[in-house]
N, C-alpha and C positions, 0 to 999 in steps of 0.2 A: 369564435372561441369563447365568447363571454359566458355562454351557458355551461361551459366546463369549469369556470372559476369557482373554487370552493372557498377560498379565502384570499384577501388582498390586505397586506399590512404595510404601513410605512413606519420606518424607524426614524425617530427624531435626530436631527444633526446635533453634534456637540462640538464645542470649541476646543482648541488646543490648550494644553497646560504646559507652560514653558518653565525652564530653569536655566540659570547662567552656566557658563563653562566652568568645570571644576577648577579649583584654585591650583591644583598640582599639575595641570596640563601644561606641557611645554609651550612657551609663547609662539614659537615657530609653527607648531602644530595647530594652535588656535587660529593663527593668522591664515593658515592654509584652508582651514574649515570655513572661515569667513569669506575667503575668496570664492568658495563654492556657493555662496549665497546664504549661509547660516549665521545669523547674528546671535542666536541663542539656540538652545536644544529643547526637545521635548523632555518631559520629566523622566521618562524611562531611559532615554538616551543619556541624560546627565547621571542618573543613578548607576547605570551600567559602566560608564566611563570611570566614575569615582571608585567603584568596586575593583575595576581593572587596575587602576593606578595604585590601589592598596595591595595588589598582587594576588587577588582572589580569583578563583575560577567563577565564571558567571553564566547564568542561563537567563536569557531574555524571552519572556513569554507574553507576547502582545499580538494584536490582530493583524490581518493582512493590510499591506500598504501603510504600516505604522513607522517605517524608517528604521527597521531593525539593523540593516546593514551598516548604518552609521555607528552603531554600538561597537562594532569591531574595526571599522575603518579609522576611527579616531585613535584607538590604541595603537594601530599600525603606524599611523602618522606620528604619534608620540615616540614610538621606538625609532622611527626613521630619523628623527631630529636628535634624540638623546643617545642612540647607539646605532650609527649608520651601518655597522656590520650585521645587525640583527636580521633574522629571517622570520617569515610567517608562512604557515601552510594552511590554506583554506580548502576545506573538504565540503563538496556539494554532492547531493545524491544523484544529480543528472548532469550530463555533458552540456545540455542546453543552458542550464542555470549557470554553470561555470563560464561558458562563453559570454552570456549576458553580463555577468558581474565583472568580467575582465575589463570591458569597456568603461563601466562606471568607476572602477578603481583607478583606471588610467587617468581619468579626468580629476579625481579627488587627490591623488598622491603627487608628490613632487616629480618633475621630469627625470630626476636622477634615480628614482626608484624603478628598478626593472621588474616587470610583471610578466608572467608567462603561464599559459595553460598547459598542463602536462597530463594528457589522457590518451586514450587509444587512437584518437584522430590526429594527435600531434605527429608531424613528419619525423621520422627517425633522425634525419639530418639536423633537426632543431633541438633534439632532446638534451644533448650534452651541454649546449649553451644555456638552456633554461636551468638545468640541474646545477651547473657550476656558477652561473652569474645571477640567477634570479633572486631578488630580495623577497618577492611575494609570489608563491607558486599556488595555482589553483588546480585541484584534481578532484577525483571522486573515489569512493571506497574501493571500487573494483580495480582501478589503476594502482591505488596504494597497495592493495593486496597482491596483485600479480606483477606489477611493473616497477615498484619502488622497494618494498620491503625485502623481496628475495635478493635484490642486488644492492643491499644497503651499504656495502663497502664503497660503492661509487657515490654515496650520499653522505659520507662521514662529515665533511665540512658543513653541510647543511644541517645535519642532525645535531651537531655541536652548537650551531648558532641559532636554531629555531627557537624563538622566544614565545611565539603565540601560535596555537592551533585553533582554528575556527571550525565549528561544526554547525553548518547552516541547515535549516529545515529539520531540526532534530526529531520532530514528531513523525517524520517519514520512516525512521528506523524502528519499525515494529515487526513482529513476527519473525520469520526465518531470516529476512534481510537484516533486521536489527540485531538479532542474536549473533549473526556472523560478523556484523560491523563491530559489535562489542569486543570481539576477539582481535579484529584487525587493529582497533585502537589500542588495546593492551599490548599487542606486538610492537606497534609504533612507539608507545611510551617506554616500553622495555628497552628498545634500541637507543632511545634518547638517554635513558638512565645509564646505559653502558658508556655513553660519552659524557657522563656526569652533568647531565642537563635535565632540568625539569620544566618543560614549557607550561605556560599558562593556557587554559582552555576557555574560550568563549563560545557558548552555544546559543542558537536562536531557534525558537519554536513557535508554532501556532499554539493557541490555547488548548492545553490538555489537562487532564485531571491529576497527573502525577509527575510533574517536571523534575522534581528532586530525585524521585525513585528511578526514573528513566535515565537521568544523567549518571546516577551512581551505577546503574546496571551497565551502561555503555562504557564508562571510563574507569570505574572503580574509585571515583572521588566524589566528594560533596561540593556543592556550589552555592553561591549567593543567588537567590531567585529574585529577578526583577520583573514584576508583573503589573506595575501601575502604568497603564497605557495613557500617555499624554498626547497622542496624535489626534488631530481633528478628524471628525467623521461626517461626511455629507449625508443627506437624506438618502435612504435606500428603500426601494419598494420591493417587497416579496409577494409573488403571486403563486398560489398553489392551484394547479390544474388537475382535473381528473377526466381524461379523454373518454372514459367509458360511461360517463354520466349521461351524455347527450346522444349516444350512438346506439342504434339497434345492434350493430355489430361493432365492437371496439376497433378503433383505428390502430391500436397498439402504440407502445411508447416510442418506437423508432419513427413511425410515420408522424405522430403528433409532434415529436421533437423537430423533425425536418420541416414541418409546416410552420412552427414557431420561428425556427431559424430563418426560413425563407422570407417570412413576413418582415422580420426585423432587418434582414439584409436588404430587402427591396426598398425599405425606407431609409437606408443609409446608416443604420445603427451597427457599429462594430460589435460583433457577437461571437461568443465562445460557447459552443454546445458540448457539454460533458456527457460521456457514456461510460458505464462501468466496464463493458466488454469490448474487445477489439472489433468483433463482428458487428456490434451495434454502431460503433463509430463509423465503420465503413458503410453500413446500410443508411445511416442518416445522411452521409455525404451523397450517396447514390440517389436517394429520394430527393434531396434538396436541389441537386443539379438538374434533375429531370423537371422539377417544378419551376425552377428559374428559367430554364430553356423554353418550357411551354408558355411562359409568361413574357418571353422576349427579353429576358434579363441575362446578362453574361454569366454563364455557369461557372466560369473560371474564377469568379470572385469568392468562391467557396472551396475550401481544401480540407484535407484530413491530416491528423497527426497522432501518432501512437508509437509505442515501442515496437521493435521489429523492423522498422525502416532502416535502410542503409544510411551511413553517415552523410553521404552526398545528398540524399533526399532530405534528411533532417535539416541540414544547413540551408538548403535552397528554400524550404518552407519557412524556416525561421527568418531568413532574410526578407522574404516576401511579406511576412507578417510584420516585422519591425518597420519596414518601409511603407506600410499602409496599403500595399497592393491587394491584400486580402481583406474582405469585409467580414466574412464569416469563416469559422473554423470548427470542424467536428473533431473532437479529441477524446482520448481516454484521460485518465488523471495525470498523464505525462506533463500536461501544462497546468496542473493544479498549483504547482509551486510558484515561487516569486519571480518568474521570468517576466521582464517588463515588455509587454506587447503594446505599449502606447495607451492611448485613450480608449479604453474598452467601455462600451455603453451598457452591455447586457450580457448576462450569463443564463444559459438554459441547462437545467440538470435533468438528464434522461433517467429518472428514477433515483432512488436513494443511493448516494455515492459511497456508502459503506460505513460511515461513522458520522456522528454529530460534528466532530472537528472537521472532517472533510467537507461537509455541507457548508459550514461557515467559511472555510478556506476558499471553496469554489465561489460562493456568493460574494466573497470579498474581492474577487477579481474585477467585479463590475464597479466602475467609478474609481476615483483616486483622489485623495485629499478632499477638496470641496466640490468635486464633480459628482453629481448624483448618478446612481446606478440602479439597474433593474435586475432582479434575480427571479427566475421562473423555475419552479419545481413541478415537473410533470410526473405524476404517479402512474407507474405501469400497473398492469393487471397482475399484481404480485402481492402476496399476503403482507409482507413487511412494508412495502410502499403504501398500501391502503391503510394499514394499521397506523402508520405515522401521519397519514392524511387526516385521520380522525383525531390525532393528538399533535397538531403542528407546533404547539408550545414546546414540546420536547426538542424540536429542532431549533426553534428561535431562542428559547430562554433556558433550556435544560442544561444541566452540568455536562461539560465535555468528558468524554471517556478517558480512562487511564490507558496508556499504551503498554501492551504486554510484550515482553521479550523474555527469553530464557537462555542466557549464555551457558548455563549448566547442562543443557540438552546434550546427552552423551554422544550423539551422532555428530553434532556440530563441534563440540569441544574436542573430540578425537581428531578431527581434521586440522584444527588450528594448533593443537599440540605438535602435530607433525610439522606444520609450517614453521612454528616458533623454534622448534629444535633444529630445523634445517638452517634457519637464519643465524642462530647462535645457541650452542648447547645450553640446555635448561638445568639450572640447579634446583634441587628439591625445594629450597626456601623460596624460589620464585613462583612456584606453582599455586601458592595461596591466592595470588592475584587473578588467576584464571578460574577460581571457584573452589568450593569446599571439596568437591570430588575429584579435582584435577590430579592430585598426587596418587590417589588410588587408581585412577584411570591410566596414568603414565606407567605405573608399575605393571598393570595388566598389559599395556602395549609393549612393555619390555619383554614380557613372557611370550607374547605372540610374534615378536620380531619386528613390530612396526617402529619401535624405538629400541635403543640399546643403552644400558646403564654402564658407563665406563668412566673411571676416575672420578666417581662421585657426581657425574653429570648425565642427564638423558640426552643422547645424541640421535640424529636422524641417520640411519645406516645407508645412505645413498647420496650421490652427488647431484642427482636430478631433482629439481625443485618439485614439491608436491602441490604447489599452488594452482597449476592449471586444472587440476582435478577437483577443485573446490569452487562451486558456483555460489556466490554470495546471495543471489536473489532467488535461488530455487533449491529443491531437495537433492539435486544431483548435478554433476559437473558437465554432462554431455549437452551439447547444443546441436540442434538439427538445422542445417541450412536449406533454404528453399530455392531451387534452381529452375529457371526457364532456359533450357539449353545450357549455356555456360554462364549466363548472367544470374547473379544472386539477387533475388527480390527482397529477402529478409531472412530472419532466423527465429527460432523459438526453442524453449526448453524441451528436454526429452519427454517429460510427462505431458506437456502441452501438445507435442507432436503426435503422441499416441491418440490423443483425443481429437485433434484438429488438422493433422497432416497425413492421415491414413489414405490409402488408395480410395478414390471416389470423393474425398472431402473437397469442398469448395473453399478456396482461400481468397478472401477479399482484400484487395490492395489498392488504395487510393481510388476507389470507385470502380475498379475493374475486377472481374472474377476470373480465377484460375482454378483448374481442376487438377487434383493430385493424381498423377499416373502411378507413382511408385514411392513407397516409403522404404528407403534403404537404411535400416537401422545400423548394420555393421559399418557402413561408410558415413553415417550421420548426415545423410542428405535426403531431401524429398524432391522428386522431379515433377514439375507442373507444366501445364500448357494453358494458354489464354483461351477462354471460351465464354461467350455471352450466354448466361443461363437464367431461366426464370425462377430458380430456386437457390437456396443456400442450405448448409448442413449443420446439424448439431449432434454430438455424440450421445450414446446411451451408455452410462457408466454403472456397473453393478458392483456392490460391495458385500463381502462376507466377513463377519466379525466373529472372532473366537476369543472369549474371555480367558485371561491367563492368571491374574492375581487380583484379589480384592484389596484395595488400599484404604477405603473408608466406607462407612455404611450409615444410612438413615433407615432404621427399621420401621418407623412410622410411615414414611412416604414410600418405602420399598424401592429405594434408589441407592445404587452403589457407585463409588468412584473406583474404576478398575483399570488395570493394565490389560490391553487387548492386542491381538494380532489382526490386522486388517489386510485383506486381499482385494484389490480393485482390478476390474477387467472392463475394458472398452469393448462391449459385446456387439454393438451395432451403431448405426447412425441413422438419424431421421433427415429426410429431405423436406424442407419447408418452402412454401411459395413465397417469393419475394414480395408479391402483392398480397397482403392479408395474413401471411404467416401460417397458413393452414398446412398441416402435415400431409404430404403427398404419399409417402411410403416409408418403410423401415428396411434398411439393408444390413444383413448380418456381416460381422467381421471376425477375423481370426488373428488376434493380436496377443502378445505375451502378457500374462498377469503380472502385477506388482504387489509384493507383500512387505509389510513393515509393522513394527510395534509402536503403539502410542497409548494415550490415555483416553478414557471414554466415560460417559455417564450411562449407567445401565438401569433402565426402568423396568422393574419386574411387576407384571400384572397377574391377577388371579387366574387360576387354571380355567381353560375353556369350558370344561364340563359343568361349571357353575352356572352357565347361561343356557337358556333354551334354544337360542339361535346361534350356532357356531359361525355361520357366514357373517352375520351382523357383528359378531365379536371380532372377527378378522378385520372387517372394514373399520371398526372403531380403533383397533390397535394401529392400523396403518394411518388413520387420521391423527392419532396422538403423535406419531413420528413427524408428520407434516407440520402440525401446529407448534410443537416444541422447536423444530428446526427453523421455522419461519421467524420467530422472535429471539432465538438464541443469540444472534450477533449483538443485540442491544444489551444483553446481560453479561456477555463475555467481553464486550468492548473490542470487537474485531470485525473484519470483513466476513461476509457469509462464505466466501471461498475458503476461509481458514478452517471451516467445520464441515464434517460429513455426517451422514445419518443412515440408519438401517432399521428394519423391523422384522420380527419373526412372530407368526401366530403360534408357533410351538418351538421352544428351544430345548434341546436335549439336556442342557446343563441344569435347568430348573424345572423342566416339564411344564412350562407355562409360557405365556406370551411375553415378549420383551421388545423394548425400543431402545436404540442406542443413538447418542450424539457424541461424536468423537473429534478430537484434534487431528487434522489431516497431516500434520507435520510429524515425521518419524521421531519418536521420543517425546513429543508434545512440547508446547510452548507455555503451559500454565493455563490455557483456556478452559480445559475440563475442570481444573481445580476452582476456577472462578465461577463456573456454572454450578458446581456442587455447593459452593459457599452461598450462592444466591438462588438455590433451588426452589424455595417457596415463592419468591417474587417471580421467578422465571415461569413456573407452572401457572401462577395467577395471570401473568401476561399472556400465556397461550390461551387461557380461558377467555380473557378479555378480547383477544383477537377473534375468536369464534362468536362470542356474544355480540360484539360490535358490528357484525355484518348482518344485514337483513335477510340474506338468503336462507333457505331451509335445508338444502342438501349439500352445501359446499360449492364454492365458486373460486375463480382466480383471485378474488379479493380477500379470501380467508383461508382456504384449505388446499386448493389446487397448486401444484408446483411444476414449473416447466422442466425441472431436472428429474422428475419421478421416473424411475427406470421401467415402470409398467404403465406409463401414460395416464396416471391418475385414476386407474381402475380400482375397484374395491375400496371405496372410501365412504364412511358414514359420519356426518358432522355431529349428530345428536349423541351417538354412542361415544365418539371421541371426547366430547365435552363432559359426558358423564364419567368417563374414566379419569379425565384430568381432575375433575372436582373430587373424585374419590382419593386422589393422591394427597390432597392437602390435609394437614392435621386438623382436628376439631377446633383447636385453639390456635388461630393464626399468629398469636404473639409468642408461641413456643419457640424457643431457640435451643439448638443442641450445641 
């Protein structure tokens, strides 16, 4: 693999910066911390505790493995000694993280402090005891939304006594999930205020570009930002690999990742391999086990982990991981967060993980404290991956992105106004906390019958809670279960099921392939059977864009920010060979379309008749769409899955060619606005993408896209570059 190495970089270690215990800390709490082995604190820990003791809300923004959990554990200890009846609510984005932190807290807190995890996996027989007797309760936003807030009457004593709310891994609350969580937190704080209680909030985050803005958007409050990382950092080696460099036929990212994982596992290095997609994580596991078995090494030392597994499977994998029975793990970003999996030696990243912050978070899992770590970045044959490989400093030293959420999204806000009114009738004066448009939307919902305005309050006109219909992590509430006979293998969102659980789709689960026999949408199940197949499947998704209203315009660049209607249709699926990834065939589907309204960038190009070659023009317009979409996540500060794109060689609205890049969330999350604001840099980045690749006609490293609905036909690199150059104003310093 040495010939595939593009760059190897070592970061120098640095020593810890210590600070004494804050003077106002309760002596009993200080003694308890010392019992855990801490004679002093890192600088950021001391600053966070001091701000907490002053009664301030706090956001701690430091690197992976920097001891952020102590920043809220010490305030909990302080409360335990100064106000024994005080309660704390700790909110983690995943069940695995809550389970992991429960054990650590139990060791740090006095034996008299009762700690409990309250989530969907908690047995119902245990829940009342945790609710009534727990001093520290760990949960997640989903359980808070659906299992705590709707039945808040049973939580009255806790809501009166909760003094601290902890929001761990705050940077995870982005996009649709973050926009939903913002309203869940507002509903929680509103119910606390009804009990004349204003809890303090401590949030912890990886390094992001806008911690204050994100905290304010999530909670409606401002906070003291603590970002002086005083933790020691060991030497870390970063290796950037390009598998396509040394191969006549590219290995592909999944195979290359499995080979690196296998090599490290064989030598006894505990390794975590991250993939962006569920199917990639499963394929890496499958390839790695085959390689290990062929080499006489136990294949069971490698396992996979991702969302969609049953609770029983997750707990079993986590237990094997914590106990050291697994040497290698192929995972999605489900394990990107701070779950302690012991002494991890290496991390392998199967392509760009979606953001600079995620790259650093994943790389930071290798090594801990003074233990050295290895982080390997494997660039896939993907334009964005290859673009970043040519500019690795952006990943190593570039500024972290800002996290985008939009609680004011009308689709999201509407759902949570219904939930809030069900929990407790809403006074018009309260609606300001839900956003500037909340009062207007509540009045509209009164007219449509979704709410009723009675006695000066907005009430929910039903006894049945609306929360089960609100999916915090997706665009819709429906979840499709995957059944083999009567056994549930896992689950996925409705939109994901249309793309990946249709009849004929191959569902990969822990290294085993299953074929979907029937997608039963009315009953929300997909029936599958086990079958060992030499192929896997990918959907073909088509989009139709209809502009509705122009919101902003750049006449020089001919680009508009517009409200649009998007109709998506999963029209077919491709069968790809497990070995090599070659497309075997394309199978048509007949599935229902989905239509929603969102925001988009609309690039208007000159009329086709101005050129001598209409076919070349069409290929250039298609290339513009690919190039813009490839680098858009870097300028929008989002995952590429948060954006969609489309192109037209002739659009009836303008009688000219157009390319669209749009926010895939109904109502938008502010991503289109960000792209419009950075439109010149974005177009310049697309030009650099094409210019930086040595090919002449376009290749997977610059122009070809695996998600292209026409299989990358009709593309011209030179024409696309010329069209992009023509968009930029003559004076690059111009600003509108």
